[in-house]
C-alpha positions as CSV (number, residue, x, y, z in Angstrom):
1,M,16.1,4.8,-3.0
2,A,18.1,1.7,-2.1
3,D,18.2,1.9,1.7
4,I,16.7,-0.6,4.1
5,H,13.3,0.6,5.4
6,S,11.3,-1.0,8.2
7,G,7.8,-0.8,9.5
8,G,4.8,-2.8,10.7
9,C,1.3,-2.8,12.1
10,L,-0.1,-0.9,15.0
11,C,0.3,-3.7,17.5
12,A,3.7,-4.8,16.2
13,A,2.6,-8.4,15.6
14,V,3.6,-7.9,12.0
15,R,7.0,-6.3,11.1
16,F,8.7,-6.0,7.8
17,K,12.0,-4.7,6.2
18,T,12.4,-3.8,2.6
19,H,15.7,-4.0,0.8
20,G,16.3,-2.2,-2.5
21,V,14.4,0.3,-4.5
22,L,10.9,1.4,-3.5
23,R,8.5,2.7,-6.1
24,E,7.1,6.2,-5.9
25,L,3.8,6.6,-4.0
26,I,0.6,5.8,-5.7
27,F,-2.6,7.2,-4.3
28,C,-5.6,4.9,-5.0
29,H,-9.1,6.4,-4.6
30,C,-11.1,3.3,-5.6
31,S,-14.1,2.3,-3.4
32,Q,-12.3,-0.7,-2.0
33,C,-9.3,1.3,-0.8
34,R,-11.7,3.9,0.7
35,K,-13.7,1.3,2.5
36,Q,-10.7,-0.4,3.9
37,T,-8.9,2.7,5.1
38,G,-11.6,5.4,5.4
39,L,-9.9,7.6,2.8
40,Y,-7.5,6.3,0.1
41,Y,-4.4,4.2,-0.1
42,A,-0.9,5.7,-0.3
43,A,1.3,2.8,-1.3
44,T,4.7,2.0,-2.6
45,N,6.0,-1.4,-3.6
46,V,9.0,-3.6,-3.4
47,L,10.1,-6.8,-5.2
48,D,9.0,-9.9,-3.2
49,R,12.6,-11.0,-3.0
50,D,13.4,-7.7,-1.2
51,L,10.7,-8.0,1.4
52,E,11.5,-9.6,4.7
53,L,8.4,-10.3,6.8
54,Q,8.2,-11.2,10.5
55,G,4.9,-12.3,12.0
56,A,3.5,-13.7,8.7
57,K,1.2,-15.9,10.7
58,D,-0.6,-12.7,11.8
59,V,-1.2,-11.5,8.3
60,T,-4.7,-12.3,7.0
61,W,-5.1,-12.1,3.2
62,Y,-8.5,-11.0,1.9
63,R,-9.3,-11.7,-1.7
64,S,-10.8,-8.3,-2.6
65,S,-11.2,-8.9,-6.4
66,E,-10.7,-11.5,-9.1
67,R,-7.1,-10.3,-9.5
68,A,-5.8,-9.2,-6.2
69,R,-5.8,-9.6,-2.4
70,R,-5.2,-7.3,0.6
71,G,-3.1,-8.2,3.6
72,F,-3.8,-6.9,7.1
73,C,-2.9,-7.7,10.6
74,R,-5.3,-10.2,12.1
75,Q,-4.6,-8.8,15.6
76,C,-5.1,-5.0,15.2
77,G,-6.6,-4.7,11.7
78,S,-3.9,-2.5,10.2
79,A,-3.9,-2.4,6.4
80,L,-0.5,-3.4,5.3
81,F,-0.2,-4.9,1.8
82,W,-1.9,-5.2,-1.6
83,K,-0.8,-8.1,-3.9
84,S,-1.8,-8.6,-7.6
85,D,-2.0,-12.2,-8.7
86,G,1.1,-13.3,-10.4
87,A,3.1,-10.1,-9.6
88,E,6.7,-10.3,-8.4
89,Y,6.2,-7.4,-6.0
90,T,4.0,-6.4,-3.1
91,S,2.5,-3.0,-2.5
92,I,3.0,-1.7,1.0
93,M,1.0,1.0,2.7
94,A,3.1,4.1,3.2
95,G,1.7,4.7,6.6
96,A,3.1,1.3,7.8
97,F,6.7,2.5,7.4
98,E,8.7,4.1,10.2
99,T,9.9,7.5,9.2
100,P,11.9,8.9,7.6
101,T,11.1,7.1,4.3
102,D,12.1,9.7,1.7
103,L,9.2,8.3,-0.4
104,E,8.2,10.6,-3.3
105,P,4.6,11.2,-4.4
106,G,3.8,9.9,-7.9
107,Y,0.2,10.0,-9.1
108,H,-3.4,9.3,-8.3
109,I,-5.5,6.4,-9.7
110,F,-9.2,5.7,-9.8
111,C,-10.0,9.3,-9.3
112,A,-13.4,8.9,-10.9
113,D,-14.3,6.7,-7.9
114,K,-13.0,9.1,-5.1
115,G,-15.1,10.2,-2.2
116,D,-17.1,13.3,-2.5
117,F,-15.8,14.8,0.8
118,Y,-12.3,15.8,-0.4
119,D,-10.5,17.3,-3.4
120,I,-7.3,16.2,-5.2
121,D,-5.5,19.4,-5.8
122,D,-1.8,18.6,-5.2
123,G,-0.8,19.0,-8.9
124,L,0.1,15.3,-9.3
125,P,-1.1,13.4,-12.4
126,K,-4.6,12.0,-12.0
127,F,-6.2,9.0,-13.8
128,D,-9.9,8.2,-13.8
129,A,-9.1,4.5,-13.6
130,G,-5.8,2.5,-13.2
131,R,-2.7,3.6,-15.0
132,T,-1.6,1.3,-17.8
């Protein structure tokens, strides 16, 4: 997918456009993603050079682990981004995009840590931890 896609947070203080190829969706079931969203992350990513951000002053970055941080809107609290240290790409929450996106589901990660209140039965590949 090489189209331009746009999106933003709930209050529209943060807006973004992506240019170029978006990765398939990854569904992350780790405890951090569950605590931040109430369920699990569905995210794609784009190369940093292909991400255009408006309202960057309203993005708060929270260091959630030794190797990554999470970006959310400081005004409305919308979860927007996940960024691994040293990576040349930024993960973007699928729900922050305006539709249609044409995003394709890929696989599930950290399934061993998923909540006990739902099942993963969509037939996609599942990994107990991250995918190498």
